[in-house]
N, C-alpha and C positions, 0 to 999 in steps of 0.2 A: 164788838165789831172793830177790826183793825183798820184804822184810817191811815192816810198817807203820813200824818203827823207822827204815827207810831213807828214808822220805818226808820232804819238807819239813815242819817242825813245824806250819805253818798248815794244810797239807793233811791231816795226821794228825788234827788237831782237827776239820776239816770232815767227815772220813769216819767217825770213830768217836765223836765228841762233838758232832755237830751239834745245835743247840738244838732241843728238842722243841717241837712246835706243838700239843700236846694242849689242847683247850679246857677251861677249868674247868667242872666239872659243877655244876649246882645241886642244892640239897638235901643229903641225907646222902651223903657220899663214903665208900664202903665201903673204898677203898684206904687212907684215912687213919686208919681205926679201928684200935686195937690188935688184933693177931691172936689167934685162939683159941689155946689151949695147943697146942704142937707135938704131933704124934701120938706121938712117941717121945722119951724122955730118955736113951736108950742112946747109946753111942759111934757115930759115923758117920765115913765116910771116902770119899774119891774121889781119883782120880789126875788132876792138872791137865794143862794143855797144855804144860808144861815137863817133863812126865813125873815130877813129884814127887808122892808120896803125901801127901795132906792128911788128917790124922786128928784128929778132935775128940772129947773125952770125952762131949760131948752136942751137940745141934744148936746152931749159932751163934745167940746172942741179941742180939749187938751187932756188926753188920756195917757195914764201910765199903767201899763200892764206888768204885773209881777209874775205872770204865768206865761211862759213862751208859747204854749199851745193856744192861749187866748190871744196873744199877739198875732199868731198865724191866722186865727179866725178873723180878726179885725182887718188885717191886710187883705185877706181873701174877699171880704165884702167891700173893699175899696176905701177903707178908712185909714190908710197909711198916713195921709196928711193930717189926721187928727191925733196921731201918736206924738206925745211930747217927750217920752223917754222909754228906755228899755232896760233889761237886766244884762248881766255879763254873759248869760247863756243865749242871748239873741244874737246870732252871728250871720243871719241871712243878710244878703247885700241890700235888701229892701229897707232894713232898719238899722244896719250897722253904723250909719252916720249919726244916729240919735245918741244923746248923752245917756250914760248908764248910771243906774242907782245902786249897782252892786248885785248881790244875789237876790233871787226871788224870795227865798226863805228868810234872809237877813239883810234887807236893803238898808242903805243909809237914809235915815229919816230926814236928815238935813238936806241931802241931795234930792230926795223925793219932793220935799216941800218947796225947794228952790225952783222946781220946774212949774210951779203954780198949776197943778192939775185940777180939773173940775170933775175928774172921775179917776179913781184908782181901782184896779182889778187885783184882788188878793186871793190867796188860797183860803178855802173854807176848812180850816183846821183850828183846833183849840190853841195850838201854839201861836197862831197868827191873830188870835182874838185881841191881844193887847195892842198890836199894831193897828188893827182896825179901829179899836176904841180911841186910840190917841189921834188918829187922823180925823175921825168924826168930831172929836172935841175941838179940833182946829178948823172945823167947818168944811172938811174935804169929804165928799161922798165916796163911799167904798162899796164895791160889789164883790161879795164873797162867792167864789166859784169852786164847785167840786168837779172832779173829772175822773170818776171811778168807772162809770159804764157809758155806753153809747147814748143812753137817754140823757145823762148829764151833759154830754157834748152838744147834742142837738138843742137842749134847753138853753145852754149858754149861748149858742149861736143866735137863737131867736132873741134872747134878752139883751145881749150886747148889741144886736142890730137895732133894737128899740132904743136903747140908751144913746147909741151913736147916731140916731136918726137915719139908719140905713136898713130898716126892716125888709123892704122888698129885695134888696141885694142879698141880705142874709138868708132870706127864704129861697132865693135862687141858688145860693151856695149849698144850702141844705138839700135841695132837690137834686143837685148834681151829685152830692155825696151819697144820697140814698140810691140813686141810679147806679153808681159805681159798685156799691155793695151788692145790689140785686144782680148785677151782671156777674160778679164773682160767684154768688150763690147759685145762679143758673149754670155756670160752667162746671160745677161739681155735682150737679143733680144726678142721682142714680149711681154714683160711685160709692164704693165702700168707704166708711169713715174710720180711719185708723185712730187709735188712742194717741193723744198728744200731751206731752208735758212741756209747758212753757216755763223756762227757768228764769226767774226774776233775779236770783242771787245764788252764788255757788257755795259760799262758806260764811254762815250756815246756810244749808239749802233752803231756799225760799221760792215759792212758785206763784203764778197768777191763779187766784181762786176763781170759781165759776161765775161770780157776779161782777168781775172786772171787764172792761172793754176788750182786753186782750183775749180772754176766754170767749167772749162773744164773737170776736173776729176769727178765732180758731174754728168755731162752729160754722160761721159764714163760709170759711175757706175749705170746708169739707173735712174737718177733723172732729174728734170727740175728746174734750178735756178729760184727762185720766182721773183727776181729783174732783169729780162733780159733787161729791158728798160733803166736802168741807164747808164750813160756815164763814171762815174769815176771807177777807178779800186778798190778802197777801200772806198766807200761812207759812210758817216755818215747819218743815217736815223732815223726818230723818231720812238719810240715804237708804236705810234698810226698807223703810216704807215705800220709797220711790221704786226701789228694785222689785219689791213684791208686787207692785202694780203693773210691771212689765210694759211700760209705754213703748209703742211702736215707733214714735217719732219724738225725739227730744229737740226742742227748738231753743236756740241760743241767740240772743241779740248781740251783734258784733259790729265792728267798724269804729270809726272815729267817735269818741265819747263813751264807748263801751268799756267796762272794767274787766271783761274776760272774753274768751273766744272758744270756739269748738275745740281747737287744738289744746288749749289750756285745760278744758274740761276732760279731754281724753287722757290726761296725765294726772288729774287730781285724784287723791285717795277716795275710793268708793265710786266716784263718777266713772273712773276708767273701766271698772268692772261692768258698770251698766252699759257704757258705750261699746264694750266688746261683746255684749250679750247677743246671741242669735235673735234675730227678729227686731232688734232695736237699731234705729238709724239716727244719727245726729245731723241736724241741719241748721244753718245760720240764716238769720234775717237781718236787714240793716237796722241798727238801733235807732238811727236818726229818723227813720220813717215809722217803724212799728211801735216804738215806745212813746210816741208823741201824739197825744189824743186831740188832734185838731182837724183841719180840713183835708188832710191826706189819708183819712180813714180808708178810702177805696184803694189807694196805693198800698197801704199796710195790709189790707185783706188779700190783695193780689200777691204780695210778697209771701204771706203765710201760705196761701194756696200753692204757690210754686215750691215752697219748702215741704209741704205735706203731700202734694201730688206733683212730684218733679216731672212727670210725663206731660204735664200741661204747661210747663215753663217754656217761654219762647226760646228757640235755639240761639 
């Protein structure tokens, strides 16, 4: 199984640390205010995605998240005041004033430890196992998080809510996310489901496999992933195989933080022939929303729906 750790570094960054495009809100920003006292001061625990039990004597008060989408989840549940640091990829105004520890995949251990965290959230990948081990040897609890499919995202939301002492708020966020996804699903009910190719990378061609959250969102949005038979999460496929599948919609993540665009794809060797094929349409979606597996899943599903079914897009 291909995990995020197996992907090219620049693609990993694009998929799980795409720069957020949240507009700064005017007036009083509730997410930036110190949180109310956690509901409990008793010990909390959760099993992470590396199957390690993470136990804290009390809810974490100083959290460093190395995963921007997990940072988004914490902010969404009202835990902004419990964040002690961020990565270079966290540009949202709610956390931009926090000190950075560098990259999420290669943070500065010295900068991280200097923030005195009582919980670090790290990627659940073999490449990050050494970092997790080192932090635990120093007595710093680490929660290893996977973010491949929607089940991973909702599980992370619940467990981080528990460890931050904000489980009711986390459950509320989860309920709102599920309601948004269901609304998108209902909006495409009864419509034909065109075949969809979600392009994760152009050269070499890499796509979102059927077990990823992106393919799940394509289905919610009224599309049919064209490579439903592959086993890998992010498979490399030949352009010839892509052309032979005749996808009706080719979806390209674009915008600030994206490494390519629909215009670039239309001129790339092989891809340009596909884009010019009768019955194939190229559509763009905002990378900062769709490639970020966090609390904006509903917004991502709507963006994909509008790309797949442009007749439903708001004028």
